[in-house]
SEZA-777511 format. One record per residue (C-alpha): residue number from 1; chain; x, y, z. Coordinates in steps of 0.2 Angstrom, whole numbers, plus 5000, padded with zeros to 4 digits. Example, Ala and Ser with C-alpha at 12.3 -4.5 7.8 and 13.67 -1.06 7.14 Angstrom:
BEGIN
<1, A, <5062, 4978, 5039>>,
<2, A, <5068, 4995, 5036>>,
//
This chain:
BEGIN
<1, A, <4621, 4378, 4746>>,
<2, A, <4628, 4386, 4731>>,
<3, A, <4646, 4381, 4726>>,
<4, A, <4663, 4390, 4726>>,
<5, A, <4665, 4389, 4707>>,
<6, A, <4646, 4398, 4705>>,
<7, A, <4650, 4411, 4718>>,
<8, A, <4667, 4415, 4708>>,
<9, A, <4661, 4414, 4692>>,
<10, A, <4646, 4427, 4697>>,
<11, A, <4659, 4440, 4705>>,
<12, A, <4672, 4438, 4692>>,
<13, A, <4656, 4442, 4679>>,
<14, A, <4652, 4458, 4691>>,
<15, A, <4668, 4465, 4697>>,
<16, A, <4680, 4459, 4683>>,
<17, A, <4694, 4444, 4684>>,
<18, A, <4705, 4453, 4698>>,
<19, A, <4711, 4445, 4713>>,
<20, A, <4722, 4457, 4724>>,
<21, A, <4734, 4451, 4738>>,
<22, A, <4736, 4457, 4755>>,
<23, A, <4753, 4456, 4760>>,
<24, A, <4758, 4469, 4774>>,
<25, A, <4778, 4464, 4771>>,
<26, A, <4791, 4473, 4781>>,
<27, A, <4796, 4482, 4765>>,
<28, A, <4778, 4487, 4762>>,
<29, A, <4775, 4493, 4778>>,
<30, A, <4790, 4505, 4779>>,
<31, A, <4785, 4511, 4762>>,
<32, A, <4767, 4515, 4768>>,
<33, A, <4778, 4524, 4785>>,
<34, A, <4770, 4510, 4794>>,
<35, A, <4780, 4502, 4809>>,
<36, A, <4783, 4484, 4807>>,
<37, A, <4771, 4479, 4822>>,
<38, A, <4753, 4474, 4826>>,
<39, A, <4746, 4493, 4824>>,
<40, A, <4755, 4494, 4807>>,
<41, A, <4748, 4478, 4800>>,
<42, A, <4732, 4482, 4807>>,
<43, A, <4732, 4500, 4798>>,
<44, A, <4739, 4493, 4783>>,
<45, A, <4724, 4479, 4781>>,
<46, A, <4709, 4490, 4786>>,
<47, A, <4715, 4502, 4772>>,
<48, A, <4716, 4490, 4760>>,
<49, A, <4700, 4482, 4763>>,
<50, A, <4691, 4501, 4765>>,
<51, A, <4699, 4504, 4747>>,
<52, A, <4696, 4489, 4736>>,
<53, A, <4684, 4476, 4746>>,
<54, A, <4668, 4484, 4738>>,
<55, A, <4676, 4483, 4722>>,
<56, A, <4688, 4468, 4718>>,
<57, A, <4681, 4450, 4715>>,
<58, A, <4693, 4443, 4725>>,
<59, A, <4703, 4447, 4740>>,
<60, A, <4722, 4435, 4745>>,
<61, A, <4728, 4439, 4762>>,
<62, A, <4743, 4430, 4765>>,
<63, A, <4741, 4423, 4782>>,
<64, A, <4760, 4422, 4786>>,
<65, A, <4762, 4441, 4786>>,
<66, A, <4748, 4440, 4800>>,
<67, A, <4755, 4424, 4809>>,
<68, A, <4771, 4432, 4812>>,
<69, A, <4765, 4444, 4826>>,
<70, A, <4756, 4427, 4834>>,
<71, A, <4738, 4429, 4843>>,
<72, A, <4736, 4446, 4840>>,
<73, A, <4742, 4445, 4822>>,
<74, A, <4730, 4430, 4819>>,
<75, A, <4716, 4442, 4828>>,
<76, A, <4720, 4456, 4814>>,
<77, A, <4718, 4443, 4802>>,
<78, A, <4701, 4438, 4807>>,
<79, A, <4694, 4455, 4808>>,
<80, A, <4702, 4457, 4791>>,
<81, A, <4690, 4442, 4784>>,
<82, A, <4675, 4447, 4792>>,
<83, A, <4676, 4465, 4785>>,
<84, A, <4679, 4459, 4766>>,
<85, A, <4665, 4446, 4769>>,
<86, A, <4655, 4461, 4774>>,
<87, A, <4661, 4470, 4759>>,
<88, A, <4657, 4457, 4747>>,
<89, A, <4675, 4452, 4743>>,
<90, A, <4676, 4433, 4742>>,
<91, A, <4693, 4429, 4753>>,
<92, A, <4704, 4416, 4747>>,
<93, A, <4717, 4414, 4761>>,
<94, A, <4734, 4409, 4756>>,
<95, A, <4739, 4397, 4768>>,
<96, A, <4747, 4382, 4755>>,
<97, A, <4742, 4370, 4769>>,
<98, A, <4745, 4352, 4767>>,
<99, A, <4746, 4336, 4777>>,
<100, A, <4737, 4320, 4780>>,
<101, A, <4724, 4312, 4790>>,
<102, A, <4717, 4321, 4806>>,
<103, A, <4728, 4335, 4804>>,
<104, A, <4723, 4341, 4786>>,
<105, A, <4706, 4338, 4794>>,
<106, A, <4710, 4351, 4806>>,
<107, A, <4716, 4364, 4794>>,
<108, A, <4701, 4361, 4783>>,
<109, A, <4689, 4362, 4799>>,
<110, A, <4700, 4381, 4803>>,
<111, A, <4698, 4388, 4786>>,
<112, A, <4683, 4380, 4778>>,
<113, A, <4669, 4377, 4792>>,
<114, A, <4657, 4391, 4794>>,
<115, A, <4660, 4391, 4812>>,
<116, A, <4679, 4397, 4812>>,
<117, A, <4683, 4413, 4815>>,
<118, A, <4695, 4410, 4801>>,
<119, A, <4681, 4404, 4788>>,
<120, A, <4685, 4409, 4771>>,
<121, A, <4680, 4406, 4754>>,
<122, A, <4695, 4396, 4748>>,
<123, A, <4710, 4392, 4754>>,
<124, A, <4727, 4388, 4744>>,
<125, A, <4734, 4371, 4747>>,
<126, A, <4751, 4360, 4744>>,
<127, A, <4748, 4342, 4737>>,
<128, A, <4764, 4337, 4737>>,
<129, A, <4760, 4322, 4750>>,
<130, A, <4748, 4316, 4737>>,
<131, A, <4732, 4326, 4731>>,
<132, A, <4721, 4313, 4739>>,
<133, A, <4728, 4319, 4754>>,
<134, A, <4719, 4333, 4754>>,
<135, A, <4703, 4323, 4753>>,
<136, A, <4695, 4332, 4770>>,
<137, A, <4698, 4349, 4763>>,
<138, A, <4689, 4345, 4746>>,
<139, A, <4675, 4336, 4756>>,
<140, A, <4671, 4352, 4767>>,
<141, A, <4672, 4364, 4754>>,
<142, A, <4660, 4353, 4744>>,
<143, A, <4649, 4353, 4759>>,
<144, A, <4649, 4371, 4765>>,
<145, A, <4653, 4381, 4747>>,
<146, A, <4669, 4383, 4749>>,
<147, A, <4685, 4382, 4737>>,
<148, A, <4702, 4375, 4737>>,
<149, A, <4716, 4380, 4727>>,
<150, A, <4730, 4368, 4724>>,
<151, A, <4748, 4372, 4719>>,
<152, A, <4754, 4366, 4703>>,
<153, A, <4766, 4375, 4693>>,
<154, A, <4775, 4388, 4703>>,
<155, A, <4784, 4403, 4697>>,
<156, A, <4799, 4400, 4710>>,
<157, A, <4813, 4390, 4702>>,
<158, A, <4814, 4379, 4715>>,
<159, A, <4797, 4373, 4711>>,
<160, A, <4802, 4363, 4695>>,
<161, A, <4813, 4350, 4704>>,
<162, A, <4797, 4344, 4711>>,
<163, A, <4782, 4348, 4700>>,
<164, A, <4790, 4344, 4683>>,
<165, A, <4798, 4327, 4689>>,
<166, A, <4792, 4313, 4681>>,
<167, A, <4783, 4298, 4688>>,
<168, A, <4781, 4280, 4681>>,
<169, A, <4767, 4284, 4669>>,
<170, A, <4777, 4298, 4660>>,
<171, A, <4767, 4312, 4668>>,
<172, A, <4775, 4324, 4677>>,
<173, A, <4771, 4329, 4695>>,
<174, A, <4762, 4343, 4689>>,
<175, A, <4751, 4336, 4676>>,
<176, A, <4746, 4322, 4689>>,
<177, A, <4740, 4337, 4701>>,
<178, A, <4730, 4345, 4686>>,
<179, A, <4723, 4328, 4679>>,
<180, A, <4716, 4323, 4699>>,
<181, A, <4709, 4341, 4701>>,
<182, A, <4701, 4339, 4683>>,
<183, A, <4691, 4323, 4689>>,
<184, A, <4684, 4332, 4704>>,
<185, A, <4678, 4347, 4694>>,
<186, A, <4670, 4336, 4681>>,
<187, A, <4652, 4341, 4676>>,
<188, A, <4652, 4355, 4686>>,
<189, A, <4644, 4371, 4681>>,
<190, A, <4646, 4384, 4678>>,
<191, A, <4664, 4381, 4685>>,
<192, A, <4672, 4369, 4696>>,
<193, A, <4677, 4375, 4716>>,
<194, A, <4693, 4367, 4713>>,
<195, A, <4707, 4376, 4704>>,
<196, A, <4726, 4377, 4701>>,
<197, A, <4740, 4389, 4705>>,
<198, A, <4749, 4390, 4690>>,
<199, A, <4764, 4406, 4688>>,
<200, A, <4761, 4420, 4678>>,
<201, A, <4779, 4422, 4675>>,
<202, A, <4783, 4403, 4670>>,
<203, A, <4779, 4404, 4651>>,
<204, A, <4771, 4390, 4640>>,
<205, A, <4769, 4377, 4652>>,
<206, A, <4770, 4363, 4641>>,
<207, A, <4756, 4355, 4652>>,
<208, A, <4737, 4350, 4646>>,
<209, A, <4728, 4363, 4658>>,
<210, A, <4711, 4360, 4644>>,
<211, A, <4701, 4349, 4656>>,
<212, A, <4704, 4357, 4674>>,
<213, A, <4685, 4365, 4674>>,
<214, A, <4689, 4375, 4689>>,
<215, A, <4699, 4394, 4691>>,
<216, A, <4717, 4395, 4687>>,
<217, A, <4725, 4407, 4701>>,
<218, A, <4738, 4416, 4691>>,
<219, A, <4752, 4425, 4702>>,
<220, A, <4766, 4434, 4699>>,
<221, A, <4760, 4449, 4690>>,
<222, A, <4767, 4465, 4691>>,
<223, A, <4782, 4467, 4703>>,
<224, A, <4786, 4449, 4701>>,
<225, A, <4788, 4452, 4684>>,
<226, A, <4774, 4446, 4674>>,
<227, A, <4761, 4456, 4665>>,
<228, A, <4744, 4452, 4660>>,
<229, A, <4749, 4450, 4642>>,
<230, A, <4759, 4436, 4645>>,
<231, A, <4743, 4426, 4651>>,
<232, A, <4740, 4423, 4634>>,
<233, A, <4756, 4413, 4633>>,
<234, A, <4755, 4405, 4649>>,
<235, A, <4737, 4398, 4647>>,
<236, A, <4732, 4398, 4629>>,
<237, A, <4713, 4392, 4625>>,
<238, A, <4713, 4391, 4645>>,
<239, A, <4713, 4409, 4647>>,
<240, A, <4695, 4413, 4650>>,
<241, A, <4697, 4402, 4667>>,
<242, A, <4712, 4412, 4673>>,
<243, A, <4710, 4424, 4690>>,
<244, A, <4726, 4436, 4686>>,
<245, A, <4733, 4439, 4706>>,
<246, A, <4742, 4456, 4709>>,
<247, A, <4748, 4461, 4727>>,
<248, A, <4765, 4474, 4726>>,
<249, A, <4757, 4481, 4711>>,
<250, A, <4743, 4487, 4718>>,
<251, A, <4748, 4489, 4737>>,
<252, A, <4764, 4500, 4731>>,
<253, A, <4751, 4514, 4728>>,
<254, A, <4746, 4514, 4745>>,
<255, A, <4741, 4523, 4759>>,
<256, A, <4731, 4533, 4750>>,
<257, A, <4715, 4526, 4746>>,
<258, A, <4710, 4533, 4729>>,
<259, A, <4728, 4528, 4723>>,
<260, A, <4725, 4510, 4729>>,
<261, A, <4710, 4511, 4718>>,
<262, A, <4718, 4518, 4703>>,
<263, A, <4732, 4504, 4703>>,
<264, A, <4717, 4492, 4705>>,
<265, A, <4707, 4497, 4692>>,
<266, A, <4723, 4499, 4678>>,
<267, A, <4727, 4480, 4682>>,
<268, A, <4710, 4476, 4680>>,
<269, A, <4709, 4485, 4664>>,
<270, A, <4724, 4474, 4659>>,
<271, A, <4717, 4459, 4662>>,
<272, A, <4701, 4462, 4654>>,
<273, A, <4709, 4468, 4639>>,
<274, A, <4718, 4450, 4639>>,
<275, A, <4702, 4440, 4642>>,
<276, A, <4693, 4451, 4631>>,
<277, A, <4704, 4446, 4616>>,
<278, A, <4704, 4427, 4617>>,
//
């Protein structure tokens, strides 16, 4: 079984360092002239897949915007995942799940077991019940070639109260998370399968990301205020591992497929210029 880290490395090499979200937010649906209902979400998702599925390395559906329509929304999410995989994109499902014991194991089965209709290449996860509580996710990911991106330093201002709090050993909570993920990735080639989420808007992190040996998902680019050039200040020498993530900046160009592709191409060109200049 090829690891997620290896598959991600190849996808970024072939298609470029870019992740694009599928976020059928009510405001975006309205901007596209779509109703905020199941049909609108379905049309939105299909349009994004048709425009970008065969050219973007990673596509990141935001599960909550589908789940809000109940079983019908989840059915659209399942269909979107299948379509993206058929197009050759890696699918990173933004769910930010986290729990303990049999519950987190059930989350792992839902998203990382190939027998599930929601099976994806990778998921986002929350470590705030302890990174060790996510072990069932890490184990199932390893078994089936999946990946897990763990929250570390997020862009929202509320996150700092938890993430930058210090433990008895003097490390911040975020650094402890970073260090544990680094241990999981130790020795992996060409890239570990366990990543971190580090917001592109936070500036100099003041944290050591040098030993992660895994992908660094950087949301917050575009409409949330960060530019590709800001990635240098956030990630420094770890820039080669960064997977820049755009959502509204690209999606706002729709519903015209050509305009969506052009917006994604501009974002990719900006990111390539930064990575190439490292």
